[in-house]
C-alpha positions as CSV (number, residue, x, y, z in Angstrom):
1,M,140.4,111.6,71.7
2,T,141.8,110.2,68.5
3,S,141.8,112.1,65.2
4,L,139.2,109.7,63.7
5,A,136.9,110.3,66.6
6,L,137.3,114.1,66.2
7,Q,136.5,113.8,62.5
8,N,133.3,111.8,63.3
9,R,132.4,114.3,66.1
10,Y,132.6,117.4,63.9
11,R,131.4,115.8,60.7
12,G,127.8,116.5,61.6
13,P,124.7,114.4,60.8
14,A,124.9,112.0,57.9
15,E,123.5,113.3,54.6
16,S,120.2,111.8,53.7
17,Q,120.0,110.2,50.4
18,E,117.3,111.8,48.2
19,P,115.1,109.4,46.2
20,S,116.1,109.2,42.6
21,L,114.2,111.1,39.9
22,N,112.5,108.5,37.7
23,L,109.5,110.5,36.4
24,S,109.7,112.7,33.3
25,T,108.4,116.3,33.3
26,A,105.3,115.2,31.5
27,E,104.6,112.4,33.9
28,R,105.0,114.7,36.9
29,T,102.6,117.2,35.4
30,I,100.0,114.6,34.8
31,S,100.4,113.2,38.3
32,I,100.0,116.6,39.9
33,A,96.9,117.5,37.8
34,S,95.3,114.1,38.5
35,G,96.2,114.3,42.2
36,I,94.6,117.8,42.6
37,K,91.5,116.6,40.7
38,L,91.1,113.5,42.9
39,A,91.7,115.4,46.1
40,L,89.1,118.1,45.3
41,S,86.6,115.4,44.4
42,G,87.3,113.7,47.7
43,F,86.8,116.9,49.7
44,R,83.5,117.7,47.9
45,G,82.0,114.3,48.7
46,L,83.5,113.8,52.2
47,F,80.1,113.9,54.0
48,K,78.1,112.3,51.3
49,S,80.3,109.3,50.6
50,P,83.0,109.2,53.4
51,F,84.6,105.9,52.4
52,A,84.9,106.7,48.7
53,S,86.1,110.2,49.5
54,I,88.9,108.9,51.8
55,I,90.1,106.6,49.0
56,K,90.1,109.6,46.6
57,L,92.0,111.8,49.1
58,G,94.6,109.0,49.6
59,A,95.1,108.5,45.9
60,G,95.2,112.2,45.3
61,G,97.8,112.7,47.9
62,Y,99.9,109.8,46.5
63,L,99.8,111.3,43.0
64,L,100.6,114.8,44.3
65,N,103.6,113.5,46.2
66,R,104.7,111.5,43.1
67,G,104.5,114.5,40.9
68,L,106.2,117.0,43.3
69,T,109.1,114.7,44.2
70,G,109.5,113.2,40.7
71,H,110.0,109.8,42.3
72,C,107.8,106.6,41.8
73,E,108.6,103.8,44.2
74,L,106.8,101.3,41.9
75,Y,109.1,102.3,39.0
76,S,112.1,101.8,41.3
77,R,111.1,98.3,42.1
78,M,110.7,97.6,38.4
79,G,114.3,98.8,37.9
80,R,113.7,102.3,36.5
81,N,115.8,104.7,38.5
82,N,116.2,107.6,36.1
83,T,114.3,109.5,33.4
84,K,116.1,108.0,30.5
85,P,113.8,106.1,28.1
86,V,114.2,102.4,28.2
87,N,114.9,100.9,24.8
88,I,113.5,97.4,24.4
89,N,115.5,95.1,22.2
90,I,114.4,91.4,21.9
91,R,116.2,88.7,19.9
92,S,115.2,85.1,19.8
93,S,115.9,82.1,17.7
94,Y,114.3,78.7,17.7
95,H,113.2,75.7,15.6
96,I,109.5,75.2,14.5
97,D,108.4,71.9,13.2
98,K,106.6,73.4,10.2
99,P,107.6,74.1,6.5
100,R,109.4,77.4,6.0
101,Q,106.8,78.7,3.5
102,E,104.0,78.0,5.9
103,V,105.7,79.8,8.8
104,Y,106.5,82.8,6.5
105,D,102.9,83.0,5.2
106,F,101.6,83.1,8.8
107,W,103.9,85.9,9.9
108,R,103.5,87.9,6.7
109,K,99.9,88.4,7.5
110,L,100.7,90.9,10.3
111,D,97.2,90.9,11.8
112,N,98.1,87.4,13.0
113,L,100.7,88.8,15.4
114,P,98.2,89.7,18.3
115,L,97.2,86.0,18.3
116,F,100.4,85.2,20.2
117,M,101.9,88.6,21.0
118,K,99.6,89.5,24.0
119,H,101.2,93.0,24.4
120,L,99.5,94.0,21.1
121,E,95.9,94.8,21.1
122,S,95.6,94.8,17.3
123,V,97.5,95.1,14.0
124,E,95.3,96.4,11.2
125,V,96.6,95.7,7.7
126,I,96.0,98.8,5.6
127,D,97.5,97.6,2.3
128,N,100.3,95.3,1.1
129,K,103.0,97.4,2.9
130,R,101.3,99.6,5.6
131,S,99.7,98.6,8.9
132,H,98.3,100.2,12.0
133,W,99.6,98.9,15.4
134,V,97.9,99.4,18.8
135,L,99.6,98.4,22.2
136,K,97.5,96.7,24.8
137,L,97.5,98.9,27.9
138,P,95.6,98.9,31.3
139,I,92.0,99.9,31.1
140,G,91.4,103.6,31.4
141,T,94.7,104.7,29.8
142,A,95.0,106.4,26.4
143,K,95.7,104.1,23.5
144,V,99.3,104.1,22.1
145,S,99.4,103.4,18.4
146,W,101.5,104.0,15.4
147,D,101.6,103.2,11.7
148,G,104.2,100.9,10.3
149,E,105.3,99.6,6.9
150,I,107.1,96.6,5.5
151,V,110.6,97.8,4.6
152,R,111.9,94.4,3.4
153,D,110.2,91.3,2.1
154,E,111.8,88.3,0.6
155,P,108.9,85.9,0.2
156,G,109.6,82.7,2.1
157,Y,112.8,84.0,3.7
158,S,112.6,87.3,5.6
159,I,110.3,90.2,6.6
160,G,111.4,93.5,7.9
161,W,109.1,96.3,9.3
162,S,109.4,99.7,10.9
163,S,107.2,102.4,12.2
164,I,106.9,105.5,10.0
165,P,108.9,108.6,10.9
166,G,107.3,110.7,13.7
167,S,105.4,107.8,15.3
168,L,104.6,107.9,19.0
169,I,106.8,104.8,19.5
170,D,109.7,103.8,17.2
171,N,109.1,100.1,16.5
172,A,111.1,97.9,14.2
173,G,111.5,94.3,13.6
174,K,113.0,91.6,11.4
175,V,112.3,87.9,11.1
176,R,114.2,85.4,9.0
177,F,113.2,81.9,8.0
178,Q,115.6,79.2,7.1
179,D,115.2,75.5,6.4
180,S,116.6,73.4,9.3
181,L,119.7,71.4,8.6
182,N,117.9,68.1,8.7
183,G,115.0,69.4,6.6
184,S,112.4,68.7,9.2
185,G,111.3,72.2,10.0
186,T,112.2,75.9,10.0
187,L,114.8,77.9,11.9
188,V,113.3,81.3,12.9
189,D,115.4,84.3,13.9
190,I,113.5,87.3,15.3
191,I,114.6,90.8,16.3
192,I,112.1,93.3,17.7
193,S,112.8,96.8,19.2
194,Y,110.7,99.4,20.8
195,R,111.9,103.0,21.6
196,P,110.0,106.0,22.8
197,P,110.5,109.4,21.0
198,A,112.9,112.0,22.4
199,G,111.7,114.9,24.5
200,G,109.3,115.5,27.3
201,F,106.3,114.0,25.5
202,G,108.3,110.8,24.8
203,G,109.3,110.7,28.5
204,G,105.6,110.8,29.4
205,I,105.0,107.4,27.7
206,A,108.5,105.9,28.4
207,H,107.2,104.1,31.5
208,I,105.4,101.7,29.1
209,L,108.9,100.5,28.0
210,N,110.2,99.1,31.2
211,P,111.7,95.8,32.4
212,V,108.2,94.3,32.9
213,F,107.3,95.2,29.3
214,K,110.6,93.8,28.0
215,N,109.8,90.4,29.7
216,M,106.3,90.5,28.3
217,V,107.6,91.0,24.7
218,D,110.2,88.4,25.1
219,K,107.6,85.9,26.3
220,D,105.3,86.8,23.4
221,V,108.1,86.1,20.9
222,R,108.7,82.7,22.4
223,N,104.9,82.1,22.4
224,F,105.1,82.0,18.6
225,K,106.8,78.6,18.6
226,Q,104.1,77.2,20.9
227,Y,101.3,78.8,18.8
228,M,102.6,77.3,15.6
């Protein structure tokens, strides 16, 4: 018997690969609590509503397994294979066939943003600088919102905004407006970033900022040109 065969013989069974942890502590806790609640509800109604109870038991078991293992297969398929928050950074530049001042005026009225940014449920203008932002999330989930303020405003040329310190989500953005070289429209340069807060609580909402959300924001930014 060759030395290679001996090594293979005494190496023992191959080590199984454990699924990667891609749920934060907060998410695991929520999954376990929700799983227990659904499972108990399913047991209580097993004879009265068998079909609905079986669905609840299945969903409860899935959530319990998700919480106990710290792994979500759906997250893995979306590209999230660890518990590190995903920072979203979008940059886009394009030409709009409208006068620079008109494009600036539309954007400066921040409550116009949800008209083409479908990931935003609303932006409520509080005063000339401050505003309240709400993300559009699946029905039944808690709302994620924050207050922002205009940090830079050059009328007709640029707007910069940022969430106030301590917000649930750190959001910042900047948009610049320039006359096109041939004078027929406006060159728009947009930068937008989203970042969850640090710590376990931040990890609990970090799943909102994933590759799917990034693609959504990127598409929304590009929708501005079509909307105008």
